[in-house]
C-alpha angles and dihedrals in degrees: 000000000000134000118248099044115012116195107209116192111141124161098243091203117086095190142327130246100196106295092347117098120207106207135187087245093058092045092051090052088054090048090050092054092044092052089045093054091048094050093046091049089057089051094047091050092046092053095039095243119155105270092205088069089057089072090057092047089049092055092048091048096047093049092044092048097048097041093043093047092048097046090043090058092045097050102029100041115013113021094129088065101038096047085071095039104047093156090065096056097082101014122078093235140106130206111254137174092224105022132099132190125241105343093332097299090134114031122211097037137088130205109251106156119235101309095167115067128147124208093210089057091047090055092051090046092053091050092052092044091051091051091052091047094053090048089060102034122054123210096052132090122202093240092050089056095041093052090055100036089060090075099059093034091057094054089040089057088057091053091051093051090048087053089052088053092053088049092050089232134131087031125176132252121281118284137181117274091239092064108111095236098036109146130190107211103201092185096052101124092208091061099035116012115215092238090055092048090053093044099052097041098039088217119151097226133042093234091055091046094052092045090051092052090051098044110020112088092212089069096045090113091063091046091053091050092060107094126226114250141189111266088231092170091062093046089054095041095050091050089053090057089059090048089052093048092050094048092045090052094047092050098047101031105034139041094244090112088068091067104077112234097010098109091039091052093047090049092052092048095048099040097047094040088057089049092047094055097039087056088071090069097034122096116243117283093193125236125122099327093108091061095045099034128189096067135041123254090254091053094048090050092048096056097071091050092050091051090048089051092052089052095052094042097051104027115120113257122204114237116236 
């Protein structure tokens, strides 16, 4: 990769297990949860909390994250499609004219993994999951957990955005080739639809088709037609690393964790402010922005979280 005109054309699939595709995106989600468990274990040990309860919290958090992220995408961004494809909401499949699911047990579908996940929904899911956890397990308050979960969630958000980059999804708006981070996403379906790539190259697989468009001079016209875009996923992801570093420092090196809700509030402000501003260079992801206008769906959804963060960060707390 080079600055001033990056050509980005990775095969997002690491390997196949029959009809099941193992993708960078899926692997980075697993890495995010693994890092999260490790960081929370350090915190539990540091504060002398029973580590065995961490496993239960981990299960609640994983389920809340995945369900919330999936349902958030369905209802916030793509309900017009999913209301007619209810089977696809909670199953990692997509309707296809030629595909089948798991050795042909269900014809007309292909295994895709969960390609539609929304971070706003994930946040709501984590909040609900934490509430359910504290209802069942004594000795924890929701704010105690929130203040500490912010650390692994921040680095997890970076992993997810890196996965989006490998998937060539959630790309930015078009930009001039001379821009230092200009990136040509060959696999952006809005710029070069998979069916067109297969049609013009006559290749049998998408990977071969995209590689031909990148490297075969006879298809240079199609390569030139693909615009350069902002790598918005990387802008967002790199900012989340700084959010993680700050929260990690404040937890381990200061007494801010003793003020319930402070770290949680700061996390909400920083994370969703980053999201709000990156949305200005990100191409539309759909949703309800056309009806409200002015801001994107992601920006409208970020504002309530920023306001909630301001409340928790600056609310008066009674001293013990």
